[in-house]
ROSE-4610 file (N, C-alpha, C; in Angstrom, 1 decimal, always signed):
// ROSE-4610
residu = [X/X/X/X/X/X/X/X/X/X/X/X/X/X/X/X/X/X/X/X/X/X/X/X/X/X/X/X/X/X/X/X/X/X/X/X/X/X/X/X/X/X/X/X/X/X/X/X/X/X/X/X/X/X/X/X/X/X/X/X/X/X/X/X/X/X/X/X/X/X/X/X/X/X/X/X/X/X/X/X/X/X/X/X/X/X/X/X/X/X/X/X/X/X/X/X/X/X/X/X/X/X/X/X/X/X/X/X/X/X/X/X/X/X/X/X/X/X/X/X/X/X/X/X/X/X/X/X/X/X/X/X/X/X/X/X/X/X/X/X/X/X/X/X/X/X/X/X/X/X/X/X/X/X/X/X/X/X/X/X/X/X/X/X/X/X/X/X/X/X/X/X/X/X/X/X/X/X/X/X/X/X/X/X/X/X/X/X/X/X/X/X/X/X/X/X/X/X/X/X/X/X/X/X/X/X/X/X/X/X/X/X/X/X/X/X/X/X/X/X/X/X/X/X/X/X/X/X/X/X/X/X/X/X/X/X/X/X/X/X/X/X/X/X/X/X/X/X/X/X/X/X/X/X/X/X/X/X/X/X/X/X/X/X/X/X/X/X/X/X/X/X/X/X/X/X/X/X/X/X/X/X/X/X/X/X/X/X/X/X/X/X/X/X/X/X/X/X/X/X/X/X/X/X/X/X/X/X/X/X/X/X/X/X/X/X/X/X/X/X/X/X/X/X/X/X/X/X/X/X/X/X/X/X/X/X/X/X/X/X/X/X/X/X/X/X/X/X/X/X/X/X/X/X/X/X/X/X/X/X/X/X/X/X/X/X/X/X/X/X/X/X/X/X/X/X/X/X/X/X/X/X/X/X/X/X/X/X/X/X/X/X/X/X/X/X/X/X/X/X/X/X/X/X/X/X/X/X/X/X/X/X/X/X/X/X/X/X/X/X/X/X/X/X/X/X/X/X/X/X/X/X/X/X/X/X/X/X/X/X/X/X/X/X/X/X/X/X/X/X/X/X/X/X/X/X/X/X/X/X/X/X/X/X/X/X/X/X/X/X/X/X/X/X/X/X/X/X/X/X/X/X/X/X/X/X/X/X/X/X/X/X/X/X/X/X/X/X/X/X/X/X/X/X/X/X/X/X/X/X/X/X/X/X/X/X/X/X/X/X/X/X/X/X/X/X/X/X/X/X/X/X/X/X/X/X/X/X/X/X/X/X/X/X/X/X/X/X/X/X/X/X/X/X/X/X/X/X/X/X/X/X/X/X/X/X/X/X/X/X/X/X/X/X/X/X/X/X/X/X/X/X/X/X/X]
num = [1/1/1/2/2/2/3/3/3/4/4/4/5/5/5/6/6/6/7/7/7/8/8/8/9/9/9/10/10/10/11/11/11/12/12/12/13/13/13/14/14/14/15/15/15/16/16/16/17/17/17/18/18/18/19/19/19/20/20/20/21/21/21/22/22/22/23/23/23/24/24/24/25/25/25/26/26/26/27/27/27/28/28/28/29/29/29/30/30/30/31/31/31/32/32/32/33/33/33/34/34/34/35/35/35/36/36/36/37/37/37/38/38/38/39/39/39/40/40/40/41/41/41/42/42/42/43/43/43/44/44/44/45/45/45/46/46/46/47/47/47/48/48/48/49/49/49/50/50/50/51/51/51/52/52/52/53/53/53/54/54/54/55/55/55/56/56/56/57/57/57/58/58/58/59/59/59/60/60/60/61/61/61/62/62/62/63/63/63/64/64/64/65/65/65/66/66/66/67/67/67/68/68/68/69/69/69/70/70/70/71/71/71/72/72/72/73/73/73/74/74/74/75/75/75/76/76/76/77/77/77/78/78/78/79/79/79/80/80/80/81/81/81/82/82/82/83/83/83/84/84/84/85/85/85/86/86/86/87/87/87/88/88/88/89/89/89/90/90/90/91/91/91/92/92/92/93/93/93/94/94/94/95/95/95/96/96/96/97/97/97/98/98/98/99/99/99/100/100/100/101/101/101/102/102/102/103/103/103/104/104/104/105/105/105/106/106/106/107/107/107/108/108/108/109/109/109/110/110/110/111/111/111/112/112/112/113/113/113/114/114/114/115/115/115/116/116/116/117/117/117/118/118/118/119/119/119/120/120/120/121/121/121/122/122/122/123/123/123/124/124/124/125/125/125/126/126/126/127/127/127/128/128/128/129/129/129/130/130/130/131/131/131/132/132/132/133/133/133/134/134/134/135/135/135/136/136/136/137/137/137/138/138/138/139/139/139/140/140/140/141/141/141/142/142/142/143/143/143/144/144/144/145/145/145/146/146/146/147/147/147/148/148/148/149/149/149/150/150/150/151/151/151/152/152/152/153/153/153/154/154/154/155/155/155/156/156/156/157/157/157/158/158/158/159/159/159/160/160/160/161/161/161/162/162/162/163/163/163/164/164/164/165/165/165/166/166/166/167/167/167/168/168/168/169/169/169/170/170/170/171/171/171/172/172/172/173/173/173/174/174/174/175/175/175/176/176/176/177/177/177/178/178/178/179/179/179/180/180/180/181/181/181/182/182/182/183/183/183/184/184/184/185/185/185/186/186/186/187/187/187/188/188/188/189/189/189/190/190/190/191/191/191/192/192/192/193/193/193/194/194/194/195/195/195]
x = [+91.7/+92.3/+91.6/+90.2/+89.6/+90.4/+90.4/+91.1/+90.1/+90.6/+89.2/+89.8/+90.8/+91.1/+90.2/+88.6/+87.8/+87.3/+87.7/+87.1/+86.0/+85.6/+84.1/+82.9/+81.9/+80.9/+81.1/+80.9/+80.9/+82.1/+82.9/+84.4/+85.2/+85.6/+86.4/+87.4/+88.8/+90.1/+91.0/+91.8/+92.9/+93.8/+93.9/+95.4/+96.4/+96.6/+98.6/+98.3/+97.2/+98.0/+97.8/+97.0/+97.0/+98.7/+99.1/+100.6/+101.3/+101.4/+102.1/+102.3/+101.2/+100.8/+101.4/+101.4/+101.8/+103.6/+104.0/+105.7/+106.0/+105.1/+105.5/+105.7/+104.4/+104.3/+105.3/+106.4/+106.9/+108.3/+108.7/+109.7/+109.8/+108.8/+108.6/+108.8/+107.7/+107.5/+109.1/+109.6/+111.1/+111.9/+112.2/+112.7/+113.2/+111.6/+111.2/+110.1/+109.5/+109.1/+107.6/+106.4/+105.2/+105.0/+105.2/+104.8/+105.6/+106.4/+106.9/+106.7/+106.7/+106.6/+105.2/+105.3/+103.8/+103.1/+101.7/+101.1/+101.5/+101.9/+102.4/+103.7/+104.8/+105.7/+105.4/+104.5/+104.0/+103.6/+102.9/+102.1/+103.7/+104.3/+105.5/+106.3/+106.2/+107.0/+106.3/+105.0/+104.3/+103.7/+104.1/+103.9/+102.3/+101.8/+100.0/+99.7/+98.3/+98.3/+97.9/+97.7/+97.2/+95.9/+95.2/+93.4/+93.1/+94.2/+94.7/+94.7/+95.5/+96.2/+94.7/+93.9/+92.8/+91.5/+91.5/+90.7/+90.7/+92.0/+92.3/+92.2/+92.5/+92.8/+92.1/+91.5/+90.7/+91.1/+92.4/+93.1/+94.9/+96.1/+97.2/+97.3/+96.5/+96.7/+96.0/+95.4/+94.4/+95.8/+96.5/+97.4/+98.2/+98.8/+99.5/+99.6/+98.0/+97.8/+97.9/+97.6/+97.7/+99.0/+100.1/+101.5/+102.0/+101.3/+101.7/+101.5/+100.3/+99.7/+100.2/+100.9/+101.3/+102.8/+103.3/+105.1/+105.2/+103.6/+103.6/+103.6/+103.1/+102.3/+102.8/+102.6/+102.8/+103.4/+104.3/+104.7/+106.1/+106.2/+107.5/+106.5/+105.6/+104.1/+104.2/+104.3/+104.2/+104.7/+104.2/+105.4/+106.3/+106.8/+107.5/+107.3/+107.4/+106.7/+106.7/+105.6/+105.2/+105.7/+106.4/+107.9/+108.7/+109.0/+110.2/+109.5/+110.3/+109.8/+109.5/+108.4/+108.1/+109.6/+110.1/+111.6/+112.1/+112.1/+113.6/+112.4/+111.0/+110.3/+109.8/+109.9/+110.5/+111.7/+112.8/+113.7/+113.9/+113.3/+113.2/+112.2/+111.6/+110.3/+110.8/+111.6/+112.5/+113.7/+114.2/+115.4/+114.8/+113.8/+112.7/+112.1/+111.6/+111.2/+112.3/+113.5/+114.7/+115.0/+115.8/+115.9/+114.7/+113.4/+112.5/+112.8/+112.4/+112.4/+113.9/+115.2/+116.2/+116.8/+115.8/+116.2/+116.1/+116.8/+116.6/+115.3/+114.6/+113.4/+112.4/+112.7/+111.8/+112.4/+113.5/+113.9/+113.3/+113.3/+113.0/+111.5/+110.7/+109.3/+109.0/+109.9/+109.6/+109.8/+111.2/+111.5/+110.2/+109.6/+108.4/+108.0/+107.0/+105.7/+106.1/+107.6/+107.7/+107.5/+108.0/+108.3/+106.4/+105.8/+104.9/+103.5/+103.9/+103.2/+102.3/+102.7/+101.9/+100.8/+101.2/+100.2/+99.3/+99.9/+98.7/+98.8/+98.4/+98.4/+97.9/+96.9/+96.2/+97.0/+98.2/+99.0/+100.8/+100.4/+100.9/+100.2/+98.9/+98.1/+98.1/+97.7/+97.7/+99.3/+100.0/+101.8/+101.7/+101.2/+101.1/+100.9/+99.2/+98.4/+98.8/+99.2/+99.6/+101.3/+101.6/+103.5/+103.6/+104.2/+104.3/+103.6/+102.5/+101.2/+101.4/+101.3/+101.2/+101.9/+103.2/+104.6/+104.5/+104.3/+104.0/+103.2/+101.7/+100.7/+101.2/+101.7/+102.3/+103.5/+104.3/+105.3/+104.1/+103.6/+102.5/+102.0/+101.4/+100.6/+102.0/+102.8/+103.8/+104.4/+104.3/+105.1/+103.8/+103.1/+101.5/+101.8/+102.2/+101.7/+102.6/+104.0/+104.6/+104.8/+104.3/+104.2/+102.7/+102.9/+101.8/+100.8/+99.8/+99.6/+98.8/+98.7/+98.5/+99.7/+101.0/+101.8/+102.7/+102.1/+103.0/+102.5/+101.4/+101.6/+103.0/+102.7/+104.0/+105.6/+105.3/+106.6/+107.1/+105.7/+106.5/+107.1/+106.2/+106.7/+108.3/+108.4/+110.0/+111.1/+110.6/+111.7/+111.6/+110.6/+110.3/+111.6/+111.2/+112.2/+113.3/+114.1/+115.6/+116.0/+115.1/+115.6/+116.1/+115.6/+115.9/+116.8/+116.8/+117.6/+118.5/+120.0/+120.4/+120.6/+120.6/+121.5/+120.5/+119.0/+118.0/+117.7/+118.1/+118.1/+119.0/+120.6/+121.9/+121.3/+120.9/+120.2/+119.4/+118.4/+117.3/+118.0/+118.4/+119.2/+120.4/+121.0/+121.8/+123.2/+123.4/+124.9/+125.1/+124.7/+125.4/+124.9/+125.6/+124.8/+125.3/+124.8/+124.8/+124.9/+125.6/+125.7/+124.5/+123.9/+123.1/+123.1/+124.5/+124.9/+124.9/+124.7/+124.2/+123.2/+122.0/+121.0/+120.9/+121.5/+121.2/+121.6/+123.0/+122.8/+122.2/+121.5/+120.6/+119.7/+119.1/+117.8/+118.1/+119.2/+119.4/+119.6/+120.3/+120.6/+118.9/+118.3/+116.9/+116.2/+116.1/+115.7/+116.0/+117.3/+118.4/+117.9/+117.6/+116.4/+115.3/+114.4/+113.4/+113.5/+114.4/+114.9/+114.6]
y = [+98.8/+99.6/+99.0/+99.8/+99.0/+100.1/+98.9/+99.4/+99.9/+101.2/+102.0/+102.6/+101.4/+102.1/+102.1/+101.8/+102.1/+103.2/+103.5/+104.8/+105.0/+106.6/+107.1/+106.2/+106.0/+105.5/+105.9/+105.2/+105.6/+106.5/+106.2/+106.5/+105.5/+105.7/+104.3/+105.0/+104.4/+104.7/+103.9/+104.3/+104.0/+103.1/+101.9/+100.9/+101.5/+101.8/+102.4/+103.6/+104.1/+105.6/+105.1/+103.9/+102.9/+102.5/+102.1/+101.3/+102.3/+103.2/+104.6/+105.4/+105.8/+106.1/+105.5/+103.8/+102.7/+102.8/+103.2/+103.4/+104.2/+105.5/+106.8/+106.6/+106.2/+105.9/+104.8/+104.2/+103.0/+104.0/+104.6/+105.7/+106.6/+107.3/+108.6/+108.0/+107.2/+106.5/+105.8/+105.1/+104.3/+105.2/+106.3/+107.1/+108.3/+108.4/+109.3/+109.2/+107.5/+107.1/+107.7/+106.5/+107.5/+108.7/+109.4/+110.1/+111.2/+110.9/+112.2/+112.6/+111.5/+111.5/+112.0/+113.3/+113.5/+113.1/+113.7/+113.1/+114.2/+115.6/+116.2/+115.4/+115.2/+114.1/+113.2/+112.3/+111.1/+111.8/+112.7/+113.1/+113.5/+113.9/+114.4/+112.9/+112.3/+111.0/+110.1/+110.4/+109.1/+109.9/+111.3/+112.1/+112.5/+112.3/+113.0/+113.9/+114.5/+115.4/+115.0/+115.4/+115.1/+114.6/+115.0/+115.1/+113.3/+112.9/+111.6/+110.7/+111.2/+110.1/+110.1/+111.0/+110.8/+110.4/+110.4/+109.2/+108.5/+107.7/+106.0/+105.8/+106.7/+106.1/+107.8/+107.1/+108.0/+109.0/+108.3/+109.1/+108.4/+108.9/+108.8/+107.8/+107.0/+106.3/+105.3/+105.2/+104.2/+103.4/+104.8/+104.9/+103.9/+104.2/+103.7/+102.5/+102.0/+100.6/+99.4/+100.0/+99.6/+99.2/+100.0/+100.5/+99.0/+98.5/+97.6/+96.5/+96.3/+95.0/+94.5/+95.8/+95.1/+94.7/+95.3/+95.2/+93.6/+93.4/+91.8/+90.9/+91.2/+90.2/+88.6/+87.9/+86.3/+86.0/+86.5/+85.7/+84.7/+84.5/+84.0/+82.9/+82.9/+81.9/+80.8/+80.3/+79.5/+78.3/+77.4/+76.4/+75.9/+75.3/+74.6/+73.3/+72.6/+71.8/+70.6/+69.6/+68.4/+67.6/+67.3/+66.4/+66.0/+67.0/+67.3/+66.7/+66.0/+66.1/+67.4/+66.6/+68.1/+69.2/+68.5/+69.0/+70.0/+69.3/+70.1/+71.5/+71.2/+72.2/+73.2/+72.6/+74.1/+74.8/+73.7/+74.8/+76.0/+75.4/+76.4/+77.4/+77.5/+78.3/+79.4/+78.7/+79.6/+80.5/+79.8/+80.2/+81.9/+81.2/+82.4/+83.4/+83.0/+84.1/+85.0/+84.0/+84.9/+86.1/+85.9/+86.7/+87.1/+87.5/+88.3/+90.0/+89.3/+90.0/+90.8/+90.0/+90.9/+91.9/+92.2/+93.1/+94.3/+96.0/+96.9/+97.3/+97.6/+97.3/+97.0/+95.9/+95.0/+95.5/+95.8/+96.7/+97.5/+98.2/+99.4/+99.8/+98.5/+98.6/+98.3/+97.0/+96.9/+97.7/+98.6/+99.8/+100.7/+101.0/+101.7/+101.6/+100.3/+99.8/+99.7/+99.4/+99.3/+101.0/+101.7/+103.3/+103.6/+103.2/+103.7/+102.9/+102.1/+100.7/+101.5/+102.3/+103.6/+104.3/+104.4/+106.2/+105.1/+103.8/+103.1/+101.8/+101.3/+100.0/+99.0/+99.3/+98.2/+98.4/+98.8/+99.0/+97.3/+97.4/+96.1/+95.2/+95.2/+93.8/+93.4/+94.4/+94.3/+93.7/+94.6/+93.4/+92.4/+92.0/+90.8/+89.4/+89.9/+89.0/+89.2/+90.3/+90.0/+89.4/+89.4/+88.8/+87.7/+88.2/+86.9/+85.8/+86.4/+84.9/+84.1/+84.4/+83.9/+82.9/+82.9/+82.3/+81.2/+81.2/+80.4/+79.4/+80.1/+79.0/+78.0/+78.6/+77.3/+76.6/+77.3/+76.0/+75.1/+75.5/+74.3/+73.3/+74.0/+72.9/+72.0/+72.3/+71.5/+70.4/+70.8/+69.8/+68.9/+69.5/+68.6/+67.8/+67.8/+66.5/+65.3/+65.4/+64.1/+64.2/+65.4/+65.2/+65.8/+65.4/+66.1/+67.2/+67.0/+68.6/+69.0/+68.6/+69.6/+70.3/+69.6/+70.8/+72.0/+71.4/+72.2/+73.5/+74.4/+75.9/+76.6/+75.7/+76.0/+75.4/+74.7/+74.2/+75.1/+75.7/+76.6/+77.9/+78.3/+79.8/+79.9/+78.3/+78.1/+78.3/+77.6/+77.4/+78.7/+79.6/+81.1/+82.3/+81.9/+82.5/+82.0/+80.8/+80.6/+80.8/+80.8/+81.3/+82.2/+83.6/+85.1/+84.9/+84.3/+84.5/+86.0/+85.6/+87.1/+87.8/+87.2/+88.1/+88.5/+88.3/+89.8/+90.4/+90.2/+91.6/+92.1/+91.7/+92.9/+93.7/+92.9/+93.8/+94.7/+94.2/+95.8/+96.9/+96.6/+97.7/+97.7/+97.8/+98.2/+98.2/+97.0/+97.0/+95.9/+95.2/+94.4/+93.9/+93.2/+93.0/+91.5/+90.4/+89.1/+89.0/+88.1/+87.5/+86.2/+85.9/+84.8/+83.7/+83.4/+81.9/+81.8/+83.1/+83.3/+82.0/+83.2/+82.7/+81.3/+81.0/+79.2/+78.3/+79.1/+78.0/+78.0/+78.8/+79.4/+78.5/+78.6/+77.8/+76.2/+75.6/+74.3/+73.9/+74.4/+73.9/+74.2/+75.1/+75.1/+73.3/+73.7/+71.8/+70.6/+70.8/+69.9/+69.5/+70.4/+70.2/+69.8/+69.4/+68.8/+67.4/+66.8/+66.6/+64.9]
z = [+117.4/+115.7/+114.6/+113.9/+112.8/+111.1/+110.8/+109.3/+108.3/+108.2/+107.2/+106.1/+105.3/+103.9/+102.6/+102.8/+102.1/+101.5/+100.1/+99.5/+100.3/+99.7/+99.8/+99.1/+98.9/+98.0/+96.4/+95.7/+94.3/+93.6/+94.3/+93.4/+93.1/+92.1/+91.6/+91.5/+92.0/+92.6/+91.7/+91.0/+90.3/+91.1/+91.1/+91.6/+91.9/+90.6/+90.5/+91.5/+91.5/+92.5/+93.5/+94.3/+95.6/+96.0/+94.9/+94.8/+95.3/+94.2/+94.4/+95.9/+96.3/+97.7/+98.8/+98.5/+99.5/+99.6/+98.2/+97.9/+98.7/+98.4/+98.7/+100.5/+101.0/+102.5/+102.9/+102.5/+102.8/+103.0/+101.8/+101.5/+103.0/+103.1/+104.1/+105.7/+105.8/+107.1/+107.5/+106.7/+107.4/+107.3/+106.8/+106.9/+108.1/+108.2/+108.9/+110.3/+110.5/+111.4/+111.1/+112.1/+111.6/+112.1/+113.4/+113.9/+113.2/+112.6/+112.0/+110.7/+109.9/+108.6/+108.4/+107.5/+107.0/+105.7/+106.0/+104.9/+103.2/+103.4/+102.4/+102.2/+102.8/+102.4/+101.1/+102.0/+101.4/+99.8/+100.2/+98.5/+97.5/+97.9/+97.0/+96.7/+97.7/+97.4/+96.3/+96.7/+95.5/+94.5/+94.5/+93.0/+92.7/+93.7/+94.0/+95.2/+95.0/+95.6/+97.3/+97.7/+99.3/+99.1/+98.6/+98.6/+98.0/+97.1/+96.4/+97.3/+98.6/+99.5/+99.8/+100.9/+101.7/+100.9/+99.7/+98.8/+98.5/+99.0/+99.2/+100.5/+101.3/+102.8/+104.0/+104.4/+105.5/+106.3/+106.9/+107.7/+107.5/+108.1/+108.4/+108.6/+110.1/+110.3/+109.7/+109.1/+107.8/+106.6/+106.8/+105.4/+106.0/+107.6/+108.2/+108.3/+108.6/+108.9/+107.5/+106.1/+105.0/+105.3/+104.5/+105.0/+105.5/+107.0/+107.4/+107.3/+106.7/+106.2/+105.2/+104.0/+102.9/+103.4/+103.9/+104.4/+105.0/+105.6/+106.3/+105.4/+104.5/+103.5/+103.5/+103.9/+104.2/+103.0/+102.2/+100.9/+101.7/+102.7/+103.1/+103.8/+103.9/+104.8/+103.8/+102.5/+101.9/+102.1/+103.0/+103.3/+101.4/+101.8/+100.4/+100.2/+99.1/+98.2/+99.7/+99.3/+100.2/+99.9/+99.1/+98.9/+99.7/+100.2/+101.4/+102.7/+103.5/+105.3/+105.9/+106.9/+107.5/+107.7/+108.6/+109.3/+108.3/+107.4/+105.8/+105.3/+105.7/+104.8/+106.0/+107.6/+108.5/+108.2/+108.2/+107.9/+106.7/+105.8/+104.7/+104.9/+105.8/+105.7/+107.0/+108.0/+109.2/+108.7/+107.5/+106.6/+105.8/+105.2/+104.5/+105.6/+105.9/+107.3/+107.9/+108.0/+108.9/+107.8/+106.7/+105.6/+104.7/+105.5/+105.8/+106.4/+107.8/+108.8/+109.0/+108.7/+108.5/+107.5/+106.5/+105.7/+106.5/+106.2/+106.2/+106.5/+105.6/+105.7/+106.8/+107.0/+107.7/+109.5/+109.4/+111.0/+111.0/+109.9/+110.0/+110.6/+110.1/+110.5/+111.7/+112.1/+113.3/+114.4/+114.1/+115.3/+115.1/+113.7/+114.0/+115.1/+114.4/+115.5/+116.9/+117.5/+118.9/+119.3/+118.4/+118.7/+119.2/+117.8/+117.8/+119.2/+119.8/+120.5/+121.5/+122.0/+123.3/+122.8/+121.7/+120.8/+119.8/+119.3/+118.4/+118.5/+119.5/+120.0/+119.3/+118.1/+117.8/+116.2/+116.2/+115.1/+115.4/+116.9/+116.9/+116.5/+117.4/+117.1/+115.5/+114.7/+113.4/+112.6/+113.3/+112.4/+113.0/+114.4/+114.8/+113.8/+113.6/+112.8/+111.5/+110.9/+109.4/+108.9/+110.4/+110.1/+110.5/+112.1/+112.9/+113.3/+113.2/+113.8/+112.8/+111.3/+110.2/+110.2/+109.9/+110.5/+111.6/+112.6/+113.8/+113.4/+112.4/+112.4/+111.1/+110.5/+109.0/+109.9/+110.7/+111.1/+112.0/+113.0/+113.8/+112.7/+111.7/+111.0/+110.2/+109.5/+109.4/+110.3/+111.5/+112.7/+112.9/+112.8/+112.7/+112.1/+111.1/+109.9/+110.7/+111.1/+112.1/+113.3/+114.1/+115.8/+116.0/+117.5/+118.4/+118.0/+117.4/+116.9/+118.4/+119.6/+120.7/+121.2/+120.8/+121.3/+120.3/+118.8/+117.8/+117.9/+118.5/+118.5/+119.4/+120.0/+121.4/+120.4/+120.2/+119.0/+118.1/+117.6/+116.5/+117.3/+117.9/+118.8/+119.3/+119.7/+120.0/+119.5/+118.0/+116.8/+116.3/+116.2/+116.0/+116.8/+117.4/+119.1/+118.8/+118.6/+118.8/+117.4/+115.9/+114.8/+115.1/+115.5/+115.8/+116.7/+117.4/+119.0/+119.0/+119.7/+120.0/+118.7/+117.8/+116.9/+115.6/+116.2/+115.6/+116.8/+117.8/+118.9/+118.6/+118.1/+118.1/+117.0/+115.3/+115.3/+114.8/+115.5/+115.7/+116.7/+117.4/+118.4/+117.7/+117.1/+116.1/+116.6/+117.5/+118.0/+117.4/+115.7/+115.8/+114.1/+113.3/+112.0/+111.4/+112.0/+112.0/+110.4/+110.1/+108.8/+108.7/+107.5/+107.2/+107.8/+107.6/+108.0/+110.2/+110.6/+111.9/+112.3/+111.5/+112.0/+111.4/+110.2/+110.0/+111.0/+111.3/+112.2/+113.6/+113.7/+115.3/+114.4/+113.1/+112.5/+113.3/+112.5/+112.8/+114.1/+115.1/+116.6/+117.1/+116.8/+117.3/+116.6/+115.7/+115.4/+115.5/+116.1/+116.2/+117.9/+118.3/+119.9/+120.0/+118.9/+118.7/+117.9/+117.6/+116.8/+117.5]
């Protein structure tokens, strides 16, 4: 899947309108899903005409891709200050990651991507590259500061999976609403395995 969000040559586009379109798309697609959400609904939610959307994004798929990238912006990937030991920085990074992926919009995004995986397989790759992979890379870099760099990617994968644990599955499947301290305990238990 190639992201083709660039405008047609020669057109100057208003960044505020692009932001409004992305916010409108977030509201519509998180409420209705990618397949059911219409461009008309996005235009109404954003307060722009449908042609304005198509000036910014060549297709519905391009808009969905831009939204996924925007929602996965790796704000959470910025490792904490170097004055702390690597294990503490990994803990803080995992806490921030879990807090981010357990928000209602993040859970809706994950569900929508899974629902569209067969129809839009590139969307899953985009999501992975823009979000989960970035967190694993950051954790691996922190781990490698004080441990074997060769095992760091595997350790990072395991730490992320253990941090999310069954509590995240319950949340995504709608079978439970785990409290933040559940994730904190899972993170501490995961880190204790590697001390």
